[in-house]
Each structure stands twice: as structure tokens, then as C-alpha cells.
N, C-alpha and C positions, 0 to 999 in steps of 0.2 A: 645356444643352438640357433635361436631366432636371429640374434645379432649377426652370427656367422652367415646365416642364409641371406639376410638382407645385404650384407657386404658383398657376398658372392653375386647376388642379383644385380647390384649396382655395377660390379665389374663387368658382368655380361652385357648390361645395357650400355655401358661406356664403350665396349668393343663394337657393339652394333652401331653406335653413333659414329665411331671412327670409320667403320666400314662404309657407311653411307656418305661420309665426308670425302672419301677418296675411293670411289668405286673402281677406277682404273687400276689402282694399286691392289685393291682387294681381289679383283678378278685375276690379275696377272700373278699375284702371289699364290692364289688357289690353283691356278693352272700349273705353276712350277711344282707345287707340292704333289699334285696328281701325277705329273710327269715323272718325278723322282720315284713315287710309289710304283708306277708302271714299270720303270726300268728295274727297280728292285725285284718285282715279281717275275719279270722275264729272266733276270739273272738267276734267281732261285730255282726256277723251273728248269733252266738249262744246266744248272749245276756249277758250283764254284771251283776254280782251280786252287786246291787247298794249299799247295806249296807257296804260291804267290800270296794267298790270303794270310799265311803265317807271317810273311814279310810285312804286309800292311799292318797287321795287328801289333807286331813287334815295334814297328815305327811309331804307331799311336801310343804304345806303352812308353816308348822312349821320351815322347813329348810330355807325358804325365809324370815320369820320373824326373825330368828336367824341371818341371814346374815345382815339384816337391822339393828338389834341391834348392831352388831359388827361395822358396818359403822357409826352408831350414836355416837360411842365413840370418833370419830374424834373431836366432839365439846368440849370434856372434856380433851383432851390431846394436849399439845403443842408440845412436842418432846418425842420420845421414841428411845432408843438405838437399834442398829442393833442386838446386842446380845439378847435383849428381844424379838425383832421381830422373830429372828431365833428360839428362844425357843418356842414361841407360835405356829409357823408353824410346828415345830417338834412335839409339843403336838398334833396338828391336824392330822399330819401324823400317829402318833402312834395309835390314835383312829380309823383312817380309816383301818389300818392294822388289828387291833384286831376285828373290826366290820366285816371285810371281812372273817376272820377265824371263829369267834364264832357265828356270826349272819347270815352268808350266806353259807359258805362252809360246815360246820358241819350239820346245819339243812337241807341243800340241799342233802347231802349224806343220811341222815335219811329218807327224803321224797322219794328219789329215791329207797331206799331199801324197803320201804313199798310197792312201786309200783311193783318193779321187784323181790322182795324177794331173792335178791342175792347181797351181799355186793361188790363183784368185779365189776360187771356191774354198780352198783350204783355209785361207786367211778369214774368209767370211764365216766359216764354221766356228773358228775360235772366237771371233768377235761376237757371234751369236751366244756362245757360252759366257763370254764376259758380261753381256747384257743380262743373261739369266741369273748369273751370280750376283750382279748388282741389284736386280729386282728382289732376289731372295733375301738379301741383307736389308734392303729397304723395308720389306715386309716384316722381317723379324724385328727391325729397329722400331717400326711403327706400332706393332701390335704387342710388344712386350715392354715392361718398364726398363729404363736405362738411365744413364746419368742425366740426360736432359728431359726425363719424364716429367709430365705435368699432371695436374689434378684432373684434367679432362679425360685422361686415359684410365687412371686407376682410382680416382675419387679419394675418399678418406683412407682406403686401404693403403694406397701408395704413399700417402702423406705420412704414414707411420714409419715408412722406411727412410732412413737417413741417406744422405748423399753417398756415404761410404759404402753402404750395402748395395746401392744402385751401381756403384763402380765395380764392386765385386761381381754382381750379377752380369754386368756388361762384359767383363773379362772372361767369365765362365762361358757365356753365350758365344763370344767371338773366338773361343778355342775350337768351336765346331768346324769352321771352314779350314782351319789349320790341319785338323785331323783328316778332313776330307781330302785335302791336298796330298797328304802323306799316302793315304789309301789309294788314291787315283794314280800316284806316281809309281806304285808297285803293281799296277794292273797286269802288265806283261812280264813282270819279274825282272825288269831292266834296272839293275843296281846302279848304273851310271846316271840314271835320272832319280831314282828313289833315295839313294844314300846322301847325295849332297843336299837335297831338299829336306830330308829328315834331320840331318845334322844342323842345317841352318835354323829350322824351326825349334829344335831342341835347345840350341844356344840362346835364341832370343826368348825362349820360355823361362829361362833362369831369371833375367831381370823382371819379367812380368810377374812371376810368382813372388819374387821379393817385394815388388811394388804393392801387391795385394796384401801381403802380410804386414808391411809397414803401415798401410792405410788402416788396417784393422787394429793394429796396436795404437795408432794415433786416436782411434775412436774409443779407446779405453779397455780393449781386450788384453788379456795376458798373453805371453809369448806362445804358450801351448795352444790356446784357442786360435790365435792368429795363424800359427803354422798349419793346424789341421784344416782350417777353412781355406787358407791360401793354397794348400796342396790339393784340396778337393776341386778347386776351379779347373784343374787340368784333367778332370775325369772325363770330360766330353771329348778329349782328343782320341782315345781308343775307340769310342763310339763313332766319332766322325770318320776315323780311318776305315772302320768296317763298312760304314754307310757309303763312303766314296768308292771303295774298292768294288763293292757289290753293284753300285749304280753304273760305274764305268765298264764293268765286265759284261753288260747285258747285250749290247749291239756294237757293231764295228765302229760306227760313227759316234757312239756314246763316249768313247775314250777321249778323242780330241775336244768334244763339246764339254765333257766333264772337266778337262784341264783348264779350259777357258772359264768355266763356272767357278772353279776353286780360285783361280787367279783374280777374277772379278770380285769375288767375296773378300779376299784378303786385301786387295787394293782399297776396297770400300772401307774396310775396318781401319786401315792406316789413315786414310784421308778424313774419315768422318769422326773417328774417336781418338786414335793415338796421337796424331800430330797436333790437333787442337789441345789435347791434354798437356803436351810438352810445351806449348807456347803460352799458356795462360798465366804463368808465374813470372814472366819477364826474362826468361833465360833462353831467348830464341837462338842466339848464336851457339850456345853450348848444345842445345837440342839438335840444331841443324848439323853441327859438326859430328855429333853422335850418329845422326842419320846417315851422313856421308860415309862415316867409318863402317857402319853396319853394311851399307850397300857394297862398299869395296871388299869387305871380308867375304860376303856371300858370293860376289862375282868371282873372287879368287878361288873359293872352295868349289864353285860350279865348274870353273875352267880346269882346276887341278884334278878334281875327282871325276868330273863328268866327261 
């Protein structure tokens, strides 16, 4: 008990040190958290549109199911080359980038323009959301352990975690903005926006779930444990969908701002985590080709379905 308390205190002290080292990020992140909490409160007081809420929840569950299906592939695969893994992750990254542009940023600008009747301020609103999403992910990346975590953040506690578990934690954490994007896209019940985005995220969740299960198996876990933990990383998507829907339903301008926020968060994840992961094994050409293929598939889906 005493050892646990000491480790917990060390973790709290480390977070305080981190907060003092980057006060601008700490303050900005705290403001965003409070803003999201305020939007949630306003939306709850006003009452949610339950029909559209069901769409959002169903979309989040679709992402979770896709992650589970990806993890399930571990039972049917003995080995897979790093080149193929990097190509699959690149494909997922390309779909995220295209989804951010065609299913979030552009519809967000159109929605803001309908509200403000001025394209310049409409673009500014979405850019503001992009900035908020970036700061949100910077804060989560800075204050939680991830693949590049160092001993300064978590001290002895984090050093007990292997790189594999930090990778799993990162994937689970970064499923949150994907779920938020799904929930936000169904705010007005517009299936032309929500369906392509949900489909794109669900498709790219399959290789991500598979990658997590593979990483866990390489760490020595059996197939069953690797599958269960890999599937569990998708559990944040339904939660994120409910969070995104509730947040964007609060105020009129909250919808385009939230679309920009979700896009900024997803682009941050792709640039900060996914692309570097695909490039570190020397398979840059395969990973980039996968990224371009994923971008093209999502662009086609958005055009055909949206």
C-alpha cells in the first residue's frame, strides 16, 4: 500500500513538473476541457435529439466492431511482414486525412457559412476548431504516457510499461477523436455526411485493430489475450461519438467548430503518431503508397456516398 501511494505521489509530482514546464499548454488544455464541459452541460440542459443521437451511437459502435474484427484476424494469421503492416497503417492514415478534409473541414465551412452568411468568417470558425483540436491532442499527448513517453513524465511507474503497452495505450487514446468525429457528423442527422465518415473510420479501424493484436502477440501474449485487448482499444469510439454529438448539439456555432476540432485532432494523430510509425522500419515507399491508396478510397467514398 505504501509503495503504491509513493508511486502515485511521484506520478502527481511529475505531472505538476510538466505543467510548470509548459504553462501555456497547461492553461490552453485546461480551457479546452472546461469549454467542452460547458458545451456538454448546455446540450444536456437543452435536451438531446434522440433520433440523431442513435445514429451517433450506432456509428461509434460500428468503429468498435470494426476494431474487434481487425483484432479477430490474429487467429487467422501466423506471421505478417513489417512492410505489409506499414502499408496497412499507411492506408489507415490516408483515410483519416481524406475524412478530415472531405467529411469534416469542407462540410464544417459550409455549415458555418449558412449560419454567418460570410465565407471568410466561416473559414475562420473552422480554423479555430482545428486549433482547438490540435491543442487538445497536444495536451493529451503531453500529460499521458504514449509511445515516446519518457521517465520525466511517469518516473518508475511508466518504466515498468513496455513499448508495446504504450503503443496499445496510444491507439486506444487516439480512437477518441475518431469517435468524436462520427458523433459530430450525425449532429443534424445528415446521413450524407455521417455515413461516408463512419464507413471510412470503420474501414481504417480494421488494420489498426489488427496491428494492436499483432504487437501484443509479438510481446508474448497468446492469441486470445491479444484479441481481447486489441478489441478493447476500440471501446473509446462509442464514448467519443456520444461526447462529440452532445458537444456539437449545444450551440449553433458549436457544430462547425466541433467539426474543425475533430479534424484537427485526427490530422494531429496521423502526423504525430501514425506516419512516423510507418516510416521507422525503412518501408517508406510502401507506407506512402498505402497512404495515397487510403486517401483515394476515402475521397471516392465521400464523393459517391456524400
